[in-house]
N, C-alpha and C positions, 0 to 999 in steps of 0.2 A: 224284171232282173231277180235274180235269184238272191234270197236271204243268206245273210251273214251270219257264219255261226259265231263269230264274236260278238253280233250283237243280239243271237239269241240268249249266249251266255249271261249277256247284262240283263237283258228282258227278264230271263229265269231269277237273277238275284233281286232284280225290282220287285217281283212278286210276295218277298216275305217283307217289304217295306210295312210299317206300322205306322204310318201317316202319308197323307197326299204328299207332292212335294208341291210346292206355292205355285200358283195359279196366273196373277197376274205380273206383267212384266214387272212393275216397281218391286212388287216382294221378292221377285227371283233375282233381281238386281239388288236389293238388301241383302240379301242369304249370299250372293256371290260375294259383296263387298267386306261381308262378314267372314267367309273362309278365307280369302285371297288377301285380308289385312288391307284393304285401301281400293280405292278408284282406278287406280294408275295400273295396276296387275290385272283390274278385269278389264281396262280398257284393252292391254296387251293380250290377253289370251282371248278376246273378242273381237279383237281386230278393228277397234273402233277407236275415237276419241275420247279422252278423259272426262272431257265436258259432256260429252255425250251418257256416259253413263253417271255422273252427277246428274244430268236433266231426266233421268228414268226413275233414280234413287228419290228425287225431289216429286215425283210425281207430274211434271211438266210434260213429258213424252209418255204415252202411254201404248203406243201400238208400235210394236217393232214390225221392220217390214220381215216378211217373209224370212227370207238367211239368217238375218239377227235372230229372231224369233226362235229358228231351230239350233242355231248357237249356245244362245243363252240357255236353252232346255238340256242341250246337250249336257253344258257346264254343268249345270246345276245338277241334275241327275249323274251325273259321275261322281258327284261330293255328297249328295242323299244318303242318309243314316249310313254312315261308313262301318258303325259297329254291328247294326242289324246284317247289312253286307258281309261283313267276315264271318258272321255267326253262322248265317245262311251257307257260305262256302265251307265253312269247318264242318258243317254236320253233314253235307251234301259228300266231301271227300274222306271222312271218317267211318259215318254209320250207314248215311241214306242211299250215297249214289245220287245217279238221276235218270230222266227219262229223254230218250232221241226220239223225235217223230219226224221222221223223211222222206221226201218224195225226190229220186235221185239214179242217176245211171250206175248199176254195177255188177263189173265184170270181175273175173277171176284168172288165176293162174293156178293150174289145179293137174293132176296126174294127166299123161296121155290118153286120150281115149274118152274124154269127160268133156260135157260141155263146158266152154268159157265166152259165150257171146254173153257180152254186155247188154244188161235191158233196165230200163224203167222201172223202178220196184218203190213200192210204198211200205214202211218199214217203222213200225212204233215197237222198241225195244230198250227195255232196263238196264242201266250197264250198272257194275257194281261201283263202289268208291274211290277204286285206285284210279279209273277210268276219269272219275269228276277229278281227281286231284290232278292225273295229267292234264287235263284240259285248261281248268283254270291255273297253274302253274305256269304252262306254255303261255296263256293268254296274258297275265300278268308278265312275263318274260318278255314280252314284246313279239309273239310267234307270228310267222304271216297266216294268211287266212288258209293257203294251202298246209301250210305243217298242222293246223288246226284240224283240217279235215282229215289229214292223215292218221292223226291221233283218232279223233273218231271211226273211221274204217277201221282200225285195229280192233279198237273196242267192239264194232259191230259184227268182225270177223270172227272175235273171238266168241261172244253171247250169241250171235243170230245166227250165222253161219256154221259155225262150229260146233253151236250146242255147249258153251263154258268147257271147251275144248274135250269134248269126249267122243267127237266125231271127226271126218274129214281134215285130220293131221295134215298141216302144211297147206292147206288153199290160203292162198294170198286174196284180198278182194281189193279192189280198186273203187273208189268211190269218187265218181265226177258227174258233171251236168247238174249240180243241184236245184233242183225246181223250189225246194221248201225244205227249212228244218227250222225244228221249233225243241228247244230244249226244257225240261220240267225238272224242277228239285222234289 
């Protein structure tokens, strides 16, 4: 299964964390109860009973089943260090940009007589802050994975294939069959 661009953006922001997320189920549940202001809200977010949440908080239950453990970790990661996450996002969108490392199929629409056959390529390319800003804004607005890939394809087309728009004017890039994608800030 291919990596998700949305997940890769989240992992890139998590790299800026200054502290580890809580490790035990009890500590994670306590954190969620504090963030969501009550066991009822946590139970609704996780799809379990309020009593189950209370048992984890009290330490009666210690090891959640696999699917519940993943939901707990996802909810904690989404809420962990929001100021650090916002600062990293702002820095990427204003000064640093981001680096895209991907293995995907790239095809082209170009002038007649040129090759436009799609092929798998391994690409690592720095994208300027404006592309980081577009990706994060689209992700925060609820863009689909395909829409995020389209923005990434535009950025890679401009910076990698058109060399910051100094050559191959009008070259359109198609970004499909993503095998791997990793974003670094």
